N, C-alpha and C positions, 0 to 999 in steps of 0.2 A: 374600640377595636380597630378603627381606621388608623388611629394614631400608632397603635402597635404595629400594624402592617407597614406603615411608612418607616418606622424605626427598624424593622427587619430588613426592608429594602435598602435603607441607608447602611445597615451593617454589612450587607452583601456587597456594597460598593467598595468595601475594604478588602475584598477577596479578589486577588489577581489571578488571571491565567498565567501560569509560570512561563509559558513560551512567548506569549504576546505582550506581557508586561502591562496589561490593561485590565480594569476590573470587569467582573462578569456582567454587571448591569449595562455598562456602556457597550459591551460586546454583544448585547442582546441574548446572552445565554440563560438568563433567569426568565423562565417562561411563565411560572405560576408562583404566587405567594398567597397562601390562604391562612387566615387566623380566625379562631373561634373565640367565644366569650370566656373560655377557661384558659386561654393562653396557649392552646395547642397550635403549633405552626407546621404547615406543610409547604415545602418548596420543591419545585421541579426545575432542574438545571439541565439544559440541553447542550451537550458537547458537540464538537465538530467532527467526531468520528467515534464509533463504538470501540475502536482499537486504541483509544487514548491511554498511554502508559501512566499518565498522571491522574487518572480518574479518582483513585482513592485519596490522594492528597487534596484534590479540589473538594471532594465531598467532606473530608475532615475539616478543611479550612472553613467551609460553609457552616458546618455544625458549631465550630468554635466561635465564629463571628456572631451567629444567632444567639448562642448561649449567653453572650455578654449583654444582651438586651434585657432590661428589667421587665418582669411580668411574663416572661416566656416560661411555659411549663414543660411541654413535650415538643420534641423536634423530629420531623420526618423529612429527610432529604432524598428525593428520588432523582437518580441520574439517568438521563436519556441521551440520545445522540441523533443527529441528522447530518449526514456527510455533506460537506460543502463542495463547491466547485468554483471555477474562476471563469472569467469572460474569455471567449475564444478570440485569438488574435485575428486581425483582418486578413481575409483571404482563405481562412480555414473553416471547415464546416464541423460543428460538433455532432457527434453521433447521438441520435435521439435517445434520450433516457440514460445515457452514460455520463456520469459526473466526473470521473477521473480516469485518465489513461496512464498506465505505468509500463514503460518499456524495460525489459530485463535483457542486458546484453553482456558480451565479453569480447575481449580483443582477439581471442583465439578459441578454438574448439577444445573439447575434452576437459573443461574445468568444472563441469556440473551446472551449467547455466540452466538447462531445462529442468533439472531436479530442483534447483533453487526457485525458479519461476512457479513450478507446480506447487511446491510446499508453501511459498508465500501466499499463493492464491487460496489454498486450503486453510491456512492459518487465519487469513483475513475473514474467511467465511466462518471459522470457528469463533472468531471474536464478535460476530454478529453482523457483518457487512454482507451486502449482496454483491457477488463476485462473478466475473466471467474471465475465461482464459483463452486467448487466441494464439494458436501455434503458427507463427509467421515464418518458421523455418521451412520454406517451401520444398527445398531439396531433401531435407532429412527430418520429416515430422516425427517426433517421438512422444508428443503429449498423449495421443490416444492410448498407447501402451502403458504409460506411466499412470494414467487415470483409470486404466482397466476397462476401457470401452472400445467398441468397434461398430461397424455398420455405417449406413449412409443417413444423413439427416433428412428430415421431411422438408418439403417445400410447400408452403401455403400462401396463396395469393402472391406468388413470385418472391416470397421472402423465405430465406433459409431458417429453419428452426434449430437452434443449437442443441446438441446432445448434452445431457446433464450427468455428472458423476461427482461423488463426494460433495454434493451440494453446490457445485460450481458449473456454470454453463460453459460449454466447450465448442470451439470451432477449429478445424485443422484440415490441411490438404490431405492428411492421412485418412480422413473420412471419405474423400472423393476419389482416391486412386487406390488400386490394390497394393498390397505390401511389397510385391516384387516388381512393380511398375516404376521405372525411374522418371523423374520430371526433368526434361531437357528443354529449358526455355531461356530466351535472351531477356535482357533488361526490360524492354517495353512490355513484354508479356507478363513479367513479374509485377509491374506496376498495375496492369489491368486486373490481375488476380487479387492483389492486395486491396484494390478498391472494392472488388466484389466481397471479399472476406470481411471488410469493414462495414460497408454500407448496405449490402444486400442481406445481412443477417438480422433477424428480429431479436435484438439483445434484451429488450424489455428495460425495466428499471434497474440499473446497475450502479453501485457505488464505485467499484474499481474494476476496470478492464485491464487485466495484466496481459502484456504481449511478450511472448517468448520470441525474441528476434534471432536471426541467424548469427553465428559467430563471425567476428571480423567486422569490416566496415564496407558495406556494399549497397546494392540497389534497394533492398527492402527497407533499410533504415532511412534512406533518402526519400523513398516514396511515402513512408509513414510520416516523416516530418512535413512533407508537402501537403498531405491530405487532411490530417486531423491535428488538433491541438494536443500534444503529449505533455501532461502535467509534470512528469518527472521520469527519471530512469535510475536503474540500479546496475552497477557493474560487478560482475562475478569474476573472481580470480582464484588462483591457488598461490601458496606462499613463495614458490621458487622464483628466481630472478627472471627467467624467460617469460613467465606468465605476467609478472609485474611490468615488464617492458611493454607488453601489449595493453595493459591497463591505460597507459598514457595515450596510446593510439585510440582506444575506445573513448576516453574522455575528450580528446581532441575532436573526434568525429561527432559526438553528441553536441559539443560546443558549436561546431560549424553549422549544424542543422538546427541550432537554437532549442535544444532539449536540455533542461536543467538536470544535472546529475545529483541525486539525493545522497548517494554514498556507495560504499564498497562492501561486498560480502566476501569473506575469505573461506572458500570451500576446501575440504581436505586439509583443514588447519593442522591437525595432528592425528595420530592413531592411538587409541586407548584400548589396550588388550582386554577383551571381555572376560577372560579367564583369570588373569592375575592383576589387572589394573595398571600394568606398566604403560607409561606414555612414551611414544616414540614419534619424534617430529620428522616423518618420512620425507616430506618435501620442504624442509625448513619450517619456520614458524614465525608469525608476526609480520611477515612482509606486507600483507594487505593493510594492516594497521599503520605501518610505517609510511607506505605510499599514500594512504588516505591523509595522514597528517602533513605530509610533504605537499600534497596537491590541494590542501584546504578542504577536504571532504569529510563527511561523517563516516566513521567505521561502524557499520550496521551489525556486525557480528561475525564470529568464526564458527564453522560447522566441521566437526571432526570427520575423519575418514573411518567409516564403520560399515560392516557388512549388513547391518540391520536396515540402513538407509537403502542400500543397493537392492536387498530382497524386497523391501516394501515397494520400491518403484517397479520392480520386475512383475509383481503381482497386482499392480494398480491400486495400491492402498497407501498413499503417502503418509509418512510418519507424522506430519503436522496435524493429521486428523485422528491420530491414535493417542488418546489421553495417557495410556500407560507407558508410552514410549519414552525413552531417555531423551529423545530429540524434540519432543512436542514443545517443551518450553523454549528451546533454542530458536526454532522457527517462529514461535509466537512472539518472542521478543524482537526478532528482525522485522516481522510484519507490523508490530506496534510502532517501531521506529520509522518505518516507511510511511505508514498512515499519519504519524505525527508530523513528519516533514511536509507531506502533501497538504495537511490541514493548515500548518503554519503559513505556507506559501499562499494558499487560497485566502486565508484570513487577512494576511498583510496586504494582498492585492485589493481586497474589499475595503480595508481600513484606509488605504491610500486614496481610493476613489470616493469614499464617503466622509463628509466632514464630521467631527465629533459631535455628539448630542449636545443640545443647548445646556443641559444641566452641567455637563463637564466643562463647557466653556465658561459658565458662571463660576464654577469652583476655581478654575485656573486664573480668573481675573480678580478674585477676592484676595 
């Protein structure tokens, strides 16, 4: 039985993570291998995110590899996940319990950045992750309305308790000021408020903290980059040239503050008439994909212009959480690609810091 277990483990060494190009055993993704006297095999594989878009392929590859081992009768492959993180750069403090921080930004306003940030957050939650959403648009906080919540958060032991909606923990300046009260602050005051919204909130154990940043390139983005390690960012645009010009500004800004850009989302990509199915490219089409290719970024997906999305955000029920919605799958795919990119970056950083296992070194020298 011990011999069969070793053979199963060796078989799993032939299964590679498609992104990292290394086998599951050396990546420490194979957590359990159980074999009984009848040749029944149970394997537990732990992925780096529950939102992994390649989960089915990895599971199928494991089954196929084990099936080639003589003496195996039945195969059970259980796929789990534990979201990874990366080491915080020197001089930056990690938020307690928060594994990954994702900034969602845009070069200009009016492109649907907050809608995108909200739906990515809800989609990640739907995929099984623990998620929080911080509305960092101090002057124009829209997240409370889009998530259908209001009121003031509780404070316990000098820690702000985030409000929860759609399974996502929320914090926003919109919870702290009345709807008709403008926020008129200079840069230094914004820095102080951002510090409070980040470090004085009891986030708990969170896989992904999504931060909806203000449009443009300003004080909030700079403060964010100075205070916490941001694992990645997403730039939201619309297809027309004037918006795409601002994508380059947003990319330049994130590069200057050392925040990696994971990719581009094209919002209002096209209009599909719900009555007749006619497609009209109101704001042009494909610009986001073209500029992503030009800048060497991943194109994360295009979201059509549709009244269902607008209505869902107006009533605080994001379409990413409505399984019957036509747009559920669109935001789910975008969220999977974002989680995949974050997991790849975290894993590669860990691989670079950790020498290969002894068994791998032995194989390479034979």
